[in-house]
C-alpha positions, 0 to 999 in steps of 0.5 A, a space after each residue: 562427172 568424175 573424170 570430166 572433174 579428173 581431165 579438168 584439174 590436168 588442164 588447170 595443173 598442166 595450165 599453170 606449171 609452167 610458172 614455177 619458176 624452176 629451169 627443170 625440163 619437167 617443168 619447163 616442158 609445160 611450156 609446149 602443147 599449150 594448143 593442145 591443152 588449150 583444146 581439151 580444156 575447152 573439151 572439159 569445159 562444154 561437159 562440165 557445164 552441160 554434164 546432167 548433175 548437181 552443182 556443188 562446190 567442188 565443181 563451182 572451184 573446178 569451173 572456175 580454176 578451169 575458165 582461169 586456165 583457159 583464160 591464160 592459154 589464150 593468152 599465151 597462144 592468142 598473138 600468133 592467130 589472125 585475132 592479133 595485131 600483125 607483128 611485121 607489116 606485109 610487103 604491098 604490090 607497090 613495093 615489090 622489089 626482089 633486089 631487097 629481098 632474101 628467101 630463107 629455107 630452114 629445116 631439121 633433117 633428122 640425122 638418120 632420115 634418108 629421104 634426101 631426095 625430098 629436101 632437094 626437091 624444096 631447094 629446086 622447087 622454091 631456091 632459096 637464097 639462104 638453106 639452113 640445115 640442122 642435125 646434117 653429117 657427113 652422109 647428109 653432106 655428100 648427098 645435097 652436093 647437087 645442089 652445090 653449084 648454085 650454092 657457092 657460098 658454104 658453111 658446112 659443120 657436120 657432126 654425129 651428134 644430132 648438132 651438126 649444120 650446114 648453110 647454102 646461100 647464093 649470096 656472098 658471105 663475109 665474116 664467117 664464125 661458127 662458134 661454140 657459146 656453151 658447149 666444144 657440142 653445140 656449133 652455131 653460125 654467125 656471119 654476114 650475108 651481102 644482099 642483092 643491093 649490097 646491103 649487109 645482113 648479120 645471120 646467126 643460125 643456132 640448134 641449142 639442145 632441148 631440155 628433155 629426159 634423153 638430152 639436157 636435164 634443164 633448159 638453162 644452156 638453151 635458153 642462154 645461149 639464145 639470151 646470148 644473141 639477144 644481148 648481142 644484138 640489142 647493142 648492135 644497129 645492123 639488119 639481122 636474121 636469127 634462124 634455127 631450131 630453137 627447141 623452144 617455142 615462140 610463148 616461153 618466156 625466154 623467146 618473149 625476153 629474147 624479142 624484147 631484149 633484142 628487138 626483133 620481130 616474129 612474122 609469125 605475131 597477128 598471122 598463124 601458128 607455124 608448127 614445124 614438129 613433130 610431123 609424124 602426130 598431126 595433133 601433137 605439133 608445135 612452132 620449134 624452127 624460128 625466123 625472126 629478124 629486125 625491124 627494116 625487114 617486112 614479109 612477102 611470106 611464110 609457112 611450112 613447107 610439106 615433110 622430108 621424112 623428117 620429124 621436123 617440117 621445113 619452114 620457107 619465109 621471104 622478107 624484103 628489107 627497106 628503111 619504110 619498114 624500119 619506120 612503121 614497125 615497132 621493136 619490142 620494148 624491154 620491161 622493167 627486170 628484162 635486164 637483170 632476168 637475161 643478166 641472170 638466165 646468161 650467168 647461169 648457162 655459164 656457170 652450169 657449162 662450167 661445171 660440166 667442164 665445158 671451156 667458158 671464155 668469156 660472155 660470147 663464149 669458146 670460139 673455134 675458127 672454122 677451116 678455110 675450106 668450110 666457106 667455099 667462095 666459087 663463081 657459079 
């Protein structure tokens, strides 16, 4: 009975630890394994109820705490199941229009991974309009040259610090910028892709540092980078897509604040988890790779692709735009206090970046111009 109590107390503690309003990695890390905590707590609850032992006060207190913890965990993760209302409409057969669609693969390749052919096979099979690769360096860039004939529009940002990224596009790109929002080590790609109908869609490709003992001591810069983008989007009427390895889960307070502020939708809500990390450990996985979009997009399909040798699975998504979807779908509405929380988080990120001696020029921060040869516009 003692070990059941110990497991129950651990579940209770882990469930409410993330409610502490601090950004240290050892607190924010509790946001990630909610599914695992829920599963462990469910087992503990059954054992606690049916274990043949005396029902003393301590056992009753643990039972109440455990039930409260499981209710809280369910509240956080249940929206990403079929038991919740779909946030993004499914495109019906009569609405299907390939010219209004955009297909995307987002893949954190793991820089040291040398199984290049596995990602290339996915690209050749699915032929996405947009391929975003993360953790790609010059070696990965060289290995992916075999797909360049099909992707005449490219934004290469090769780095050896685990934060390189490359954007490959079959569709024309314009207004391309590589920005270093809060750190001169962490790039993000901002551009406009032109759909086959001629409609422009603003793309934001991100990969902030995760809060961890080996990366960032807290989540402040990660949170601020995402919220800077959200703050920018909320003042824009453009169609938009935010994608990448955000090193945060969809149910975290930061990601939910980002959605409410930006108004972007998550196609996983009301459908299923797309748990992309860790690819090598079946029972230790959560969603780190995301695709958020504006209300004028509806979903064709979105799912996880097979293992490519990385610690992340790639994500494949196909979206279709249309005025009818914008009329049917409701964006997140900001709650009272959201604007204050947004600005506080952004300001905290800017202040921390300054303390770390990263030059910050304005709210959208330092912008580095990319070389003219970085965006290649050749004809097929």
